[in-house]
N, C-alpha and C positions, 0 to 999 in steps of 0.2 A: 676398677675391675670387680665385677660381681659374679657370683656363681652362675653357671649355665644350667639350663633346664635339661632334663633327660631326653635324649633323642628317640627313645623307644616308648614314648608315652602312650601311644595307641595300643600297643600290645599289653602294657601294664594296666591300662584302664580296663581292658577286657578281663585281666586276671583279678583285679580288685572287684570288679562287678560280680564275678563268680563267687568270690569269697563273701562279699556282702550279702549275696542271696542266701548263703548258708549261715549267716551270722544272726545273732539275736542279742538284744540288750546293748547298752553303751553307757557312756558317762557324760562328758561335757561335749559341747559343739566343737568341731575342729576344723582348722584351716591351716595351710602351710605356706611358709615363705622359704625360699632356698638360698640362703646366703651364709657366709662364714665369717667369723671374726677372730682376730688374733694378731700378733706382731712379733718381730724379731728383736727382743730385748733381753737383757741379762737378769731381769728380776721376775722369775716365773712364779705363778701361783697355781695352786691346785683347784681344778674345777670340781666343786662338790657334786657328787652323784645326786640326782633328783630324788625326792622322797619316795616316788613311785618305785624306785629301784630297791627300796628297803623290803619290798615284798619277797624278794629273792635273797635271803640271807645265806651266808656261807659260800657264796660264789667268789672264787679267786679272780677278781677283776683287774685288768691292767690299770696302772696309775697314769692319769693324764694331767700334766702340769702345763699351764699356759703363761705367756708373757703378761706383764702387768698392765699393758694397754689393751688387753682383750677382756671382754665380758660377755657372757652368754647366760641369759636368764630364761627360766621356764615358768611362766605364770599359768600353770595348768593344775587343776585339782586332781588329787589322787582318787582313782576309782575305789569303791568299797570292795569289789571282787578282787581277790588276791592275784588271780591269773591276769586279769585286765590291768591291774597295777604293774605287774611285772613286765607285761608286753609293752606298756606305755613307757616305763622307765628305761627299758633297753632300746626302744625306738629313739628316745632322747639321747641315750648313750651312743647310738649309731651316728647321729648327726654331730654329736660332740667329737666323736673319733675322727670324723672327716676334718674338722677344724684342727684337731691335734696333728694329723698327718701333714696338713699344710704348714703349720708353724714349725714342725720338725723338718719340713722339706723332704719327706720320705714317702714315695708312692707305694712302698711295700711295708708300711708301718703295721705292726701287729694289732693295734687297737681296733681299727675298722674291720680287720679280718676276724677278730674275736666276736664282734657284734653283727656279723653277716654270714650267710651261708656260702660255702664254696660253690662257684659256678652260677650263683644267682645274679640277677640284674642289679641288685642293691650293691653287692660287692664291686661289680664292674663300674657302677656309677660312682662309688666312693673313690675308687682308684683314678678314674678319669678326672674327677674334680681336683684331686690333689695334684695329679700330673700336669693339668692345665696351669695351675698356679706356679708350679716349679718351672715349667717350660717358659712361662712368661716372666720369670724372675720376681714373682710377687709372693708376699705373705698377706696376712690379714690383720686388721686393727679395728677398734671401735666396739660398739655394742650391738648384739644380736638378740632379739626378744621373740620367744616362742609363746604362743597362747592358743586358746580355744581348742583344747585337746578333746578328742573323741576316740573311744575304743569300741569296736564291735568284735565280740568273741564268737568264733565258729562253734557249732553245736558239739563238735568232738573235744573242744577245749584245748586243741593243739595248735590252732592258727588264729590269728587276730588281725583285723585291719585297724591301723592306728593313723589318725590324721591330726594335723595341727597347722596353725599359721606361723609364718616367720616374717617378722618386721625387720628389715635391714636398712631402715632409713638413717640409722646412725652407724652403719657398718661401711668400711672402706677397704679397698686394696692398698697395699703398701709395697713399694719397691724394696727388695731385700738389700741391695747394695747401697743405694742412695738414702734409704729410709724415708723417701718422699711418700707422703700419703696422697693417694689418688682420689680426692674428694669429688663427689658428683652432686648435682642439684637434685633435690627431692622430686620423686616422680612415682608413677604407678609401678615402675620397674623395681621398686624397693620392697614389694610384697610378693610372697610366694605361699603356695598351699601344698603341703606334703601329704601324701597318702602312702603308707608303708605296710606291706604285708609282713607280719612277724610270725615266726614258727618257733614252737618250743623245742629247745635243744634236746637231742636224744643222748648226748654225751655228758652234758653238765646239767644237773637238776636245778631248776630255778632260773636258768638262762634262756632268754629269747633272742633269736637271730633275725635280722632283716633279710628277707628273701627277695622281694620285689619292691620297687619304689617308683612313684610317679610324682613329678613336681610341676605344678601349674605356675607359670610366670604371670606377672601383672595381675595378681589375685586381689583385686580391689575389695573383695568381701573381707579381706583381712585388715583393712585400714581402720576399722572401728575399734 
């Protein structure tokens, strides 16, 4: 069981294109893979916030603890610009929160809502991903690696397009009841490319929320 792609990709592509037209500057190259890792065990561990999140100090963030057979890594350089770094960090936190909701088996978990805008497609996407796992009786396990991050900040400094790759070649679904790991053979389906439109929160200074998200499946450009 792997994560599914977003069904409204066409609409989001248009949204991202509009944002990128107004954006300038960036950092690393980015591509995204859309998978989740985690598992239902009794030995949880805390997923450390990415260094990019350090750009927004003083934000009272939700604590996310994961099972011991789950690992999520972000091999992405931190942008020099503080706003770009904060947008990237909270985009990472957004995808982390989806995993967290799955391992908690809670489609209404507060973490993904904290990192996304109410009524936005990103929040709807997160909820759908979590619910699909719950309905299937699955959780997640293995290793999920994100890399090739890129941030484009809009001219007004209040919106940003964040993109990165997701390598799920060592990520698997896991049956909650039986604990059976649903291993799959390596393929192009293990790679995803994320593009997330982030907006600066008007309520919490330093927090960025995911508004729109587009996920490209079989993103072979992320295999390198």
